[in-house]
C-alpha positions in Angstrom: 0.0 0.0 0.0 1.2 3.5 -0.8 2.1 5.9 2.0 1.0 9.4 2.5 3.2 12.3 1.4 5.7 13.6 3.9 6.7 17.2 4.6 10.4 16.6 4.0 12.3 19.3 2.3 14.9 17.1 0.6 14.9 15.4 -2.8 13.8 11.9 -1.9 11.3 9.3 -2.8 9.8 8.4 -6.1 8.3 11.8 -7.0 9.6 15.2 -6.1 7.4 18.2 -6.5 8.1 21.9 -6.8 4.6 22.9 -5.9 1.8 21.9 -3.6 0.4 18.5 -4.7 -3.1 19.4 -3.8 -3.1 22.0 -6.7 -3.4 19.1 -9.1 -4.3 16.0 -7.2 -5.7 14.4 -4.0 -4.0 11.7 -2.0 -6.0 8.5 -1.6 -3.9 6.2 0.7 -6.1 3.1 -0.1 -5.3 3.4 -3.9 -2.4 1.0 -4.6 -1.5 2.8 -7.8 -0.7 6.0 -6.0 3.0 6.9 -5.9 4.6 8.2 -2.7 6.2 11.6 -3.2 8.0 14.4 -1.4 6.7 17.9 -1.6 9.3 20.5 -2.0 8.4 24.2 -1.8 10.8 26.1 -4.0 10.0 29.3 -2.2 11.5 27.8 1.0 14.3 25.6 -0.5 16.8 27.6 -2.6 18.7 24.5 -3.7 15.5 23.0 -5.1 14.6 26.4 -6.7 18.0 26.4 -8.5 17.4 22.9 -9.8 14.0 23.8 -11.1 15.4 26.9 -12.8 18.2 24.9 -14.4 15.8 22.3 -15.7 13.4 25.0 -17.1 15.8 27.4 -18.8 15.9 29.9 -15.9 12.2 29.7 -15.1 10.6 28.6 -11.8 7.9 26.6 -13.5 5.7 24.4 -11.3 5.0 21.7 -11.2 8.4 20.4 -12.2 8.9 16.7 -11.3 12.1 14.6 -11.0 11.0 11.0 -11.3 14.1 8.8 -11.0 16.1 11.3 -13.1 13.4 12.0 -15.7 12.4 15.7 -15.5 8.9 16.6 -16.4 7.4 20.1 -16.4 3.7 20.5 -16.3 3.2 16.9 -17.3 -0.1 15.5 -18.6 -1.7 12.6 -16.8 -0.6 10.4 -19.8 3.0 11.5 -19.4 3.0 10.7 -15.7 1.5 7.2 -16.3 4.1 6.5 -19.0 7.1 7.5 -16.8 5.6 5.8 -13.7 4.8 2.6 -15.7 1.1 2.7 -14.8 
């Protein structure tokens, strides 16, 4: 079973976010297809903000996701399913 998101401010887990996840989804712990993630607020974590800017040509675009080294900016649900193998 998937675990709920944690408030960690480090890049860890399967899915790292640069924005609040509730802006584009709701966590359902009973759904086995949900992927654990770590929320990272780029307004509070300057290292994360620099990574997001580097990946997005100087822009602080959110959401920007790092999924096992694959960087996605504003991904569609289909892109997420493909990268996550769902």
